[in-house]
ROZA-139676 format. One record per residue (C-alpha): residue number from 1; x, y, z. Coordinates in steps of 0.5 Angstrom, whole numbers, plus 2048, in hexadecimal, padded with zeros to 3 digits. Layout:
BEGIN
(rec NUM,(X,Y,Z))
...
This chain:
BEGIN
(rec 1,(7FD,915,81A))
(rec 2,(7FB,914,813))
(rec 3,(7FA,91B,80F))
(rec 4,(7F5,91B,808))
(rec 5,(7F5,920,803))
(rec 6,(7EF,921,7FE))
(rec 7,(7EE,924,7F8))
(rec 8,(7E8,928,7F7))
(rec 9,(7E5,92D,7F3))
(rec 10,(7E1,932,7F4))
(rec 11,(7DA,933,7F1))
(rec 12,(7DB,93A,7ED))
(rec 13,(7D4,93B,7ED))
(rec 14,(7D3,93B,7F4))
(rec 15,(7D8,942,7F4))
(rec 16,(7D6,948,7F0))
(rec 17,(7DC,94B,7F0))
(rec 18,(7E1,945,7ED))
(rec 19,(7DE,944,7E6))
(rec 20,(7E0,93D,7E4))
(rec 21,(7E7,93C,7E6))
(rec 22,(7E7,936,7EA))
(rec 23,(7EC,935,7EF))
(rec 24,(7EF,930,7F4))
(rec 25,(7EE,930,7FC))
(rec 26,(7F2,92C,7FF))
(rec 27,(7F0,929,806))
(rec 28,(7F3,926,80B))
(rec 29,(7F0,921,811))
(rec 30,(7F3,921,817))
(rec 31,(7F1,91B,81C))
(rec 32,(7F1,91C,823))
(rec 33,(7F3,916,828))
(rec 34,(7ED,915,82D))
(rec 35,(7EF,918,834))
(rec 36,(7F3,912,839))
(rec 37,(7F0,915,83E))
(rec 38,(7ED,90E,840))
(rec 39,(7F5,90C,843))
(rec 40,(7F5,90E,84A))
(rec 41,(7FB,910,84D))
(rec 42,(7F9,910,854))
(rec 43,(7FC,916,856))
(rec 44,(7F9,919,85C))
(rec 45,(7F9,911,860))
(rec 46,(800,913,85F))
(rec 47,(801,91A,860))
(rec 48,(7FD,918,868))
(rec 49,(801,911,868))
(rec 50,(807,915,867))
(rec 51,(805,91B,86D))
(rec 52,(801,916,872))
(rec 53,(803,90F,871))
(rec 54,(80A,90F,86F))
(rec 55,(80C,908,871))
(rec 56,(813,906,86F))
(rec 57,(813,90B,86A))
(rec 58,(80E,907,865))
(rec 59,(809,90D,864))
(rec 60,(80F,911,861))
(rec 61,(810,90C,85D))
(rec 62,(808,90C,85B))
(rec 63,(808,912,85A))
(rec 64,(80E,912,854))
(rec 65,(80B,90C,851))
(rec 66,(804,912,851))
(rec 67,(808,917,84E))
(rec 68,(80B,912,849))
(rec 69,(804,910,847))
(rec 70,(801,917,846))
(rec 71,(808,918,841))
(rec 72,(806,913,83D))
(rec 73,(800,915,83E))
(rec 74,(800,91B,83B))
(rec 75,(807,919,835))
(rec 76,(800,913,833))
(rec 77,(804,90D,835))
(rec 78,(7FD,909,838))
(rec 79,(802,903,839))
(rec 80,(806,907,83C))
(rec 81,(801,90B,840))
(rec 82,(7FD,904,842))
(rec 83,(804,901,845))
(rec 84,(806,906,849))
(rec 85,(7FF,908,84C))
(rec 86,(7FE,900,84D))
(rec 87,(805,901,852))
(rec 88,(803,907,855))
(rec 89,(7FD,904,857))
(rec 90,(800,8FD,85A))
(rec 91,(806,901,85E))
(rec 92,(7FF,906,860))
(rec 93,(7FC,8FF,863))
(rec 94,(802,8FD,866))
(rec 95,(805,904,86A))
(rec 96,(7FC,904,86C))
(rec 97,(7FC,8FE,86F))
(rec 98,(803,8FE,872))
(rec 99,(802,904,876))
(rec 100,(7FB,903,878))
(rec 101,(7FE,8FC,87B))
(rec 102,(803,900,87E))
(rec 103,(7FF,905,881))
(rec 104,(7FA,8FF,883))
(rec 105,(800,8FC,886))
(rec 106,(803,901,88A))
(rec 107,(7FB,903,88D))
(rec 108,(7FB,8FC,890))
(rec 109,(801,8FC,892))
(rec 110,(801,903,896))
(rec 111,(7FB,900,899))
(rec 112,(7FE,8F9,89B))
(rec 113,(803,8FD,89E))
(rec 114,(7FF,902,8A2))
(rec 115,(7FA,8FB,8A5))
(rec 116,(800,8F8,8A6))
(rec 117,(803,8FE,8AA))
(rec 118,(7FC,8FF,8AE))
(rec 119,(7FD,8F8,8B0))
(rec 120,(804,8F9,8B2))
(rec 121,(802,8FF,8B6))
(rec 122,(7FC,8FB,8B9))
(rec 123,(800,8F5,8BB))
(rec 124,(805,8F9,8BF))
(rec 125,(7FF,8FC,8C3))
(rec 126,(7FD,8F6,8C5))
(rec 127,(803,8F4,8C6))
(rec 128,(807,8F5,8CD))
(rec 129,(80B,8FB,8CA))
(rec 130,(805,900,8CA))
(rec 131,(801,902,8D0))
């Protein structure tokens, strides 16, 4: 941070009780760093994946990277926060896609098993084994 001090003399005529003494005033300028809210950490998405779609613990790993991104953002390390946020986003995408695929495959297998069982029962009913 850059700190700058300036010597500024006061105008004695603007202050009636000062007399002819001139004083030097030291001022400090503080530059405020811009807010780093533009870096996304994907924390809520990571919490959702951790709670509901934790495929091979990838949701937990995504949550760890989201927390690291948030910590880097608090410290002021924008590049580190972007890196961890990008990794968290990638892990969240992979977790979501794999979990949805596993869910769809399970539903398809349940439906296929149900249709196969119904066809087997129907074939047994039509054969000589059932009256």
